[in-house]
C-alpha positions as CSV (number, residue, x, y, z in Angstrom):
1,M,-0.8,-5.8,19.1
2,R,-3.7,-6.0,16.6
3,S,-5.0,-2.7,15.2
4,E,-8.5,-4.0,15.9
5,E,-7.6,-3.7,19.6
6,W,-6.8,0.0,19.3
7,K,-9.5,2.4,20.6
8,G,-8.8,5.0,18.0
9,Y,-11.2,3.5,15.5
10,A,-14.8,4.7,15.2
11,P,-16.8,1.9,13.5
12,Q,-20.0,3.8,14.0
13,L,-18.7,6.3,11.5
14,R,-17.2,3.8,9.0
15,S,-20.1,4.0,6.5
16,R,-20.0,7.8,6.4
17,K,-18.0,8.8,3.4
18,E,-18.3,11.7,1.0
19,T,-17.4,11.8,-2.7
20,I,-14.5,14.0,-3.9
21,I,-13.5,14.7,-7.5
22,S,-9.8,14.9,-7.4
23,N,-7.6,17.2,-9.6
24,D,-7.0,14.6,-12.3
25,G,-10.8,14.0,-12.6
26,S,-10.8,10.7,-10.9
27,V,-13.2,10.1,-7.9
28,T,-12.1,9.4,-4.4
29,L,-13.9,9.4,-1.0
30,Y,-13.5,11.2,2.3
31,S,-13.7,9.1,5.4
32,K,-15.6,10.5,8.3
33,E,-14.1,7.9,10.6
34,F,-10.5,9.0,9.8
35,N,-11.2,12.6,8.7
36,E,-9.0,12.0,5.7
37,S,-9.5,11.3,2.0
38,Y,-8.5,8.0,0.5
39,H,-6.2,9.9,-1.9
40,S,-4.7,13.3,-2.2
41,P,-7.3,15.4,-4.0
42,K,-4.5,17.6,-5.2
43,D,-2.4,14.8,-6.7
44,G,-5.4,13.0,-8.1
45,A,-6.6,9.5,-7.2
46,L,-5.5,7.7,-10.3
47,N,-2.4,9.8,-10.9
48,E,-1.3,9.2,-7.3
49,S,-1.6,5.5,-7.6
50,L,0.3,5.3,-10.8
51,Q,3.0,7.9,-10.1
52,K,3.8,7.2,-6.4
53,H,3.3,3.4,-6.4
54,V,3.0,1.5,-9.7
55,Y,5.5,3.3,-12.0
56,P,8.5,3.3,-9.6
57,A,7.8,-0.2,-8.3
58,F,7.6,-1.7,-11.8
59,D,10.5,0.4,-13.1
60,L,12.7,-1.2,-10.4
61,H,11.4,-4.7,-11.1
62,K,11.3,-4.4,-14.9
63,D,13.1,-7.7,-15.4
64,K,10.8,-9.8,-13.3
65,T,8.4,-12.3,-15.0
66,S,6.5,-12.9,-11.7
67,L,5.7,-10.5,-8.9
68,T,4.0,-10.8,-5.6
69,I,2.5,-7.6,-4.3
70,L,1.3,-6.6,-0.8
71,D,-1.2,-3.7,-1.2
72,I,-1.8,-2.0,2.2
73,C,-4.8,-1.4,2.4
74,Y,-7.3,-2.2,-0.5
75,G,-9.6,0.8,0.2
76,L,-11.1,1.9,-3.1
77,G,-8.8,-0.6,-5.0
78,Y,-7.0,2.1,-7.0
79,N,-3.4,0.7,-6.4
80,T,-4.4,-2.8,-7.3
81,L,-6.5,-1.8,-10.3
82,A,-3.9,0.8,-11.5
83,T,-1.3,-2.1,-11.4
84,L,-3.5,-4.3,-13.6
85,Y,-4.2,-1.3,-15.9
86,H,-0.4,-0.6,-16.3
87,V,0.4,-4.2,-17.0
88,K,-2.4,-4.7,-19.5
89,K,-1.8,-1.3,-21.3
90,N,1.9,-2.0,-21.8
91,N,1.4,-5.8,-22.5
92,L,3.9,-6.6,-19.8
93,P,4.7,-10.4,-19.7
94,V,4.5,-10.6,-15.9
95,K,2.3,-12.7,-13.7
96,L,1.0,-11.0,-10.6
97,H,-0.2,-12.2,-7.3
98,I,-1.7,-9.3,-5.3
99,I,-2.7,-9.6,-1.7
100,S,-4.5,-6.8,0.1
101,P,-6.0,-6.6,3.6
102,E,-9.0,-4.4,4.2
103,F,-11.2,-4.1,7.3
104,D,-14.1,-2.3,5.6
105,E,-16.0,-5.2,4.0
106,A,-19.0,-3.0,3.1
107,L,-16.7,-0.7,1.1
108,V,-15.2,-3.5,-0.9
109,R,-18.7,-4.9,-1.7
110,S,-19.9,-1.5,-2.9
111,L,-17.1,-1.0,-5.4
112,Q,-18.7,-2.8,-8.3
113,G,-20.8,0.4,-8.6
114,F,-18.0,2.9,-7.9
115,D,-17.4,5.7,-10.4
116,Y,-13.9,4.6,-11.5
117,P,-12.0,6.4,-14.3
118,S,-12.5,5.1,-17.9
119,E,-9.0,3.6,-17.7
120,F,-10.5,0.9,-15.6
121,D,-13.3,0.0,-17.9
122,S,-11.7,-3.2,-19.1
123,L,-11.3,-4.3,-15.5
124,K,-15.0,-4.3,-14.7
125,P,-15.2,-8.2,-14.5
126,I,-12.3,-8.2,-12.1
127,I,-13.8,-5.4,-10.0
128,E,-17.1,-7.3,-9.8
129,A,-15.4,-10.6,-8.8
130,I,-13.4,-8.9,-6.1
131,S,-16.5,-7.0,-4.8
132,E,-18.5,-10.3,-4.6
133,N,-15.9,-12.9,-3.7
134,F,-12.8,-10.8,-2.5
135,Y,-10.9,-12.9,-5.0
136,Y,-10.1,-13.1,-8.7
137,E,-7.8,-15.3,-10.7
138,D,-7.0,-15.9,-14.4
139,Q,-3.8,-17.0,-16.2
140,Q,-2.0,-13.8,-15.5
141,F,-3.5,-12.3,-12.3
142,K,-4.4,-13.6,-8.9
143,I,-5.9,-11.1,-6.5
144,E,-6.9,-11.7,-2.9
145,V,-8.5,-9.2,-0.6
146,I,-8.3,-10.3,3.1
147,I,-11.2,-8.9,5.0
148,G,-10.3,-8.1,8.5
149,D,-7.5,-6.6,10.6
150,A,-4.3,-5.9,8.7
151,R,-2.0,-6.6,11.6
152,K,-3.5,-10.1,12.0
153,A,-3.4,-10.7,8.3
154,L,0.4,-10.1,8.3
155,Q,0.9,-12.2,11.3
156,D,-1.0,-15.0,9.6
157,M,1.1,-14.6,6.5
158,I,4.3,-14.9,8.6
159,K,2.9,-18.1,10.2
160,N,2.1,-19.4,6.7
161,N,-1.5,-19.9,7.7
162,Y,-3.7,-17.2,6.4
163,T,-5.9,-18.2,3.5
164,K,-7.4,-21.2,1.7
165,Y,-6.2,-19.8,-1.6
166,S,-2.5,-19.4,-1.1
167,T,0.5,-20.7,0.8
168,L,3.1,-18.0,1.5
169,S,6.4,-18.1,3.3
170,T,8.5,-15.3,4.6
171,Q,10.4,-13.1,2.1
172,C,7.8,-13.5,-0.6
173,F,6.8,-10.0,-1.5
174,H,8.6,-8.1,-4.2
175,I,6.5,-4.9,-3.9
176,V,4.7,-3.3,-1.0
177,Y,2.3,-0.4,-1.5
178,Q,2.2,1.1,2.0
179,D,-0.9,3.2,1.6
180,A,-2.9,3.1,4.8
181,F,-4.5,6.2,6.3
182,S,-1.9,8.5,7.7
183,P,0.3,7.9,10.7
184,K,-1.6,10.7,12.5
185,V,-5.0,8.9,12.4
186,N,-4.1,5.2,11.8
187,P,-0.7,4.9,13.7
188,L,-0.7,1.1,14.2
189,L,-0.1,0.6,10.5
190,W,3.0,2.8,10.7
191,T,4.8,1.5,13.8
192,K,8.3,0.0,14.1
193,E,6.6,-3.4,14.9
194,W,4.4,-3.1,11.8
195,F,7.3,-2.4,9.6
196,A,9.2,-5.4,11.2
197,D,6.4,-7.7,10.0
198,I,6.5,-6.2,6.5
199,R,10.3,-6.6,6.4
200,S,10.0,-10.2,7.3
201,L,7.7,-10.8,4.3
202,C,9.9,-8.9,1.8
203,T,12.4,-10.2,-0.6
204,E,15.9,-8.8,-0.4
205,D,15.3,-6.7,-3.5
206,A,11.8,-5.7,-2.5
207,V,10.5,-2.2,-3.2
208,L,8.2,-0.4,-0.7
209,T,6.4,2.7,-1.9
210,T,4.6,5.2,0.3
211,Y,3.2,8.7,0.2
212,S,4.4,9.4,3.8
213,T,7.8,11.1,4.2
214,A,7.2,11.8,7.9
215,A,10.2,11.4,10.2
216,S,8.5,8.6,12.2
217,T,7.8,6.7,8.9
218,R,11.4,7.0,7.9
219,M,12.7,5.9,11.3
220,G,10.4,2.9,11.5
221,L,11.5,1.7,8.1
222,Y,15.2,2.4,8.7
223,E,15.2,0.6,12.0
224,N,14.0,-2.5,10.2
225,G,16.8,-2.5,7.6
226,F,15.3,-0.5,4.8
227,E,17.4,1.9,2.7
228,L,15.3,5.0,2.0
229,H,15.0,7.3,-1.0
230,Y,13.0,10.4,-1.8
231,Y,11.0,10.1,-5.0
232,D,9.7,13.1,-7.0
233,A,7.2,12.0,-9.6
234,P,5.6,14.3,-12.1
235,N,2.6,16.4,-10.8
236,T,2.7,14.9,-7.3
237,R,4.1,15.7,-4.0
238,R,7.4,14.1,-2.9
239,S,7.0,10.4,-1.7
240,L,9.2,7.7,-0.4
241,I,10.7,4.5,-1.7
242,A,12.3,1.9,0.6
243,S,14.2,-1.2,-0.1
244,P,16.3,-3.7,1.9
245,K,20.0,-3.4,1.1
246,R,19.4,-1.4,-2.1
247,K,21.2,1.9,-1.8
248,G,21.1,4.4,-4.6
249,L,18.3,2.7,-6.7
250,T,18.7,4.9,-9.7
251,P,20.5,8.3,-10.4
252,N,17.1,10.2,-10.3
253,I,16.0,8.8,-6.9
254,E,17.6,10.6,-4.0
255,W,19.1,8.3,-1.3
256,I,18.5,9.5,2.2
257,D,21.4,9.5,4.6
258,M,19.5,8.4,7.7
259,E,22.5,8.4,10.0
260,L,23.0,12.1,9.2
261,K,19.3,12.7,9.7
262,K,19.6,11.1,13.1
263,Q,22.5,13.3,14.1
264,R,20.6,16.4,13.0
265,N,17.4,15.3,14.8
266,P,18.5,13.2,17.8
267,N,14.9,13.3,19.2
268,G,13.3,11.8,16.1
269,R,11.8,8.4,16.7
270,S,9.6,5.8,15.1
271,L,6.1,5.1,16.3
272,R,5.8,2.1,18.6
273,D,3.0,-0.2,19.5
274,S,3.5,0.6,23.1
275,D,2.5,4.2,22.4
276,Y,-1.0,3.0,21.8
277,Q,-1.6,0.4,24.5
C-alpha cells in the first residue's frame, strides 16, 4: 500500500504552516495538515536533530569512512543539514550519501529562504542546490531528495530502480533517521510493512534512530528483526535506537527486552497496512 492512497492526508491544508521558535532558539514549523510541529518545541529543532539522531548514529559508526543514510522524511531538512554540520565541524573523514523522500515539494523549494540557525550558515550553497534541484554533490557529500510518496520511494529502492543519480541494492543503508510525523497522524510510515521495507534496505550493523517510543513502533521494529534500545540524550525526551542483531550497543544505552514487554502487554501490537485500507 502506498501512503499516497491513504485518505488521511489533507493536501488542501499542506501549505498552511505556522512558525514556531523552539526552546533552543531554532525555528521550526507547525503543520495544519497534520496538526503537529516538525520538531519538538520543547527539545528544540536543532538540538533534537543532533541529540536524537546525528550524535548516536555517528557514535555507533565512528569507524566508518563511508556512510549511506536514509532520512525519513526531509521536511525542513534539519536532520540532513545537522549531519553535514556535525561532519564539517569535527572534520570527520567520512563520505556521505544521504537519500531523503519528501512529498511536500513546495516546502523543499521554499527552504533556501528559511530562517535556519547560524550553525548552518556555511551550508547555504547546499541548501540552495537542494531547494532548486533536490540534489547536491561534491567530493564528500551526495544528497538526493526524492519528491513523492515515501512508500513508493522505498519500493523503488528495493527494486533498484528509483533515480537517475544512483544505483542502490538491498542492505545499503548504515543509518536511518525515522522522523516522519507521528504514528497517530501519519500511520503508514510506521506500520509493520513499512519497517519491513526499511529492514530490507539496512546493513546488518545499521542504526535506526527515532523519537517515537510508542508500543506500536517498538513492536513494528521488533517484528522485523530489530533489537531495540532506549536512548536518553541531554536536554531531550527519551528516544529509541534500533539495530539488526546488535544487542547492548553501549553500556549507556538501555536494551529493551521485548519478549518480556510482550508478556506484560499481550495485547500490544504493531500498526498494519490493513488497518488503513
